[in-house]
Each structure stands twice: as C-alpha cells, then as structure tokens.
N, C-alpha and C positions, 0 to 999 in steps of 0.2 A: 875233223876230230872234235870231240867235245872237250872244252877246256876244263881245267881244274875247278874254276868258278862255275862253269856250266854244269859239271857233275854235281856240285853241291846244290845248284839251282834245281835240277831235276829231282835230286834226292829229297829236297824239302817240299816240292810241289807235286811230284809224280809226273811221268812223261806225258800224260794226257792234259796237264795244265799248261797251257801255252799263252795265257793272257798277258804275261809280262814281256814276252819277246815281241818287240814292236817295230824294229828297224833292221834293214840289211845294208851292209856297206861293201863296196868294192875297193880294191887297191892294186897297186902295181908292184908290191913287194912279194917276198917269199920268206920261208924259214921260221915262221912262228911255231911255238910249241904249245903243249897243253897248259903251260904256265903263263902264256902270254895274255895280256889284257887288252891289246889293241891290234889292229892290222899293222903290218910292217910299214906300209905307206898308203894310208887311206886317201882315196881321191873323191869319193862321193858316198853319201848315206841317204837313203830314202825310207819312208814309212812302208811297212808291208801292206800289200793289197789284200792278202788273206793269209791265215795260218789255221791249220786244222790237223786233227789226228787222222791218220789213214784209216781205211775201212777194210773189213774182211781179212784176208791173209796179210794185209799190210797194216793192221791195226797197231803194230808196234813201231810205227813211223810217224813223224810229224812232217807236214809239207808246208813250207813257208814260201810265199810268192811275193815278188817285188818287181816293179817296173822302173827302169832307169830311162827317163824320157829324153827327148832331143836336148842336146846341150848339157846333159848331166852325166858326169863320170867319163868324159871323153878321153880317149887315149887307150893305152894298153892296160888291161886288168888281168891279174894273175892270182888274186886272192879274194875270197868272199868270207864275210863274217855276219853273224846274227847278234843283235844287241838289244838291250832293255831300255834304250833311250835314244833320243834324236842326236845327242852328242854325249861323249863319255859313256856312262852306263857300264853294264857288265857284258863282255863279249862271251856269249854262251857257247857258240860253235864257230869253228874256223876251218877253211879248206883251201888247198891249192891243187887239188887232185883233178885238174883239167888243164888242157893246153891254153897258154895265154891267148887272150882274145883282144882284138882291136875294135873300139867303138868310136865312130866319128860323130860329129854334131848333127848329122842328118839321120841318125839311127836311134830307134827305141829298142832297148834290150829288156826282155822279160826273163827273169831267173826264177826257177823253182828249186829250192834247196830242200833236199830230202834228208831228214835226220832219222837214222835207224837205231833201234835198240835190239839186242838179242837176248 
C-alpha cells in the first residue's frame, strides 16, 4: 500500500520521479496502515540496487530492487517498506501481502518491489 506520506510524495514528484526512494527495509511485524511511518518491527535496511519506471504496458509501475546479503536481516520477515533515507526518512510504500519468509545467515535475498498505479 502507498502510505499517506507516500501519496503526497508521488503527488509532488510524479510517479516517474523515483530519485528520492533510496532504501528498502524488511521486518518481522504486521498491521501497519497507510498512516504508518515505520515498519512495525524493522530488522534490516539496505540501499536499493536499482529503481526504475516500468516500460511498455507496465509504464505505470516502479520497480525497486534490493539485496539483503549474508548476515543481514536474518530471521523471519513478514513486512517490506521503501524509504527515502538509510535511517528514519519517509516510508513511501509498505506491504505484508506475502507469506512470511525465513532468511538465515547463509542466504542472500533479492527483493523486487513493484509499485503499481492505475
């Protein structure tokens, strides 16, 4: 879901402007709403490896990609958010629409977060 602050973020910049979304975080909580400003229980945050507007029929989407390397964000994660800073910042988008996953310290996790607009 796009948060209330995220809605304002896109309204001010346009959906194609993604320069200020810089980090992805994972956490072990649930239950945040569009008014939330943080993950329920953040366990790790990393810089995005890429962020781009979709192309062709998917040009109304943004694809944000991040890698959680060995030893980062280990344990169960059930929520993901996109942020404008390495700590604090604005949580622009939040989701829990996936089954909880377990990451141990021997696994690298690549996450592609697709933000769609209609």
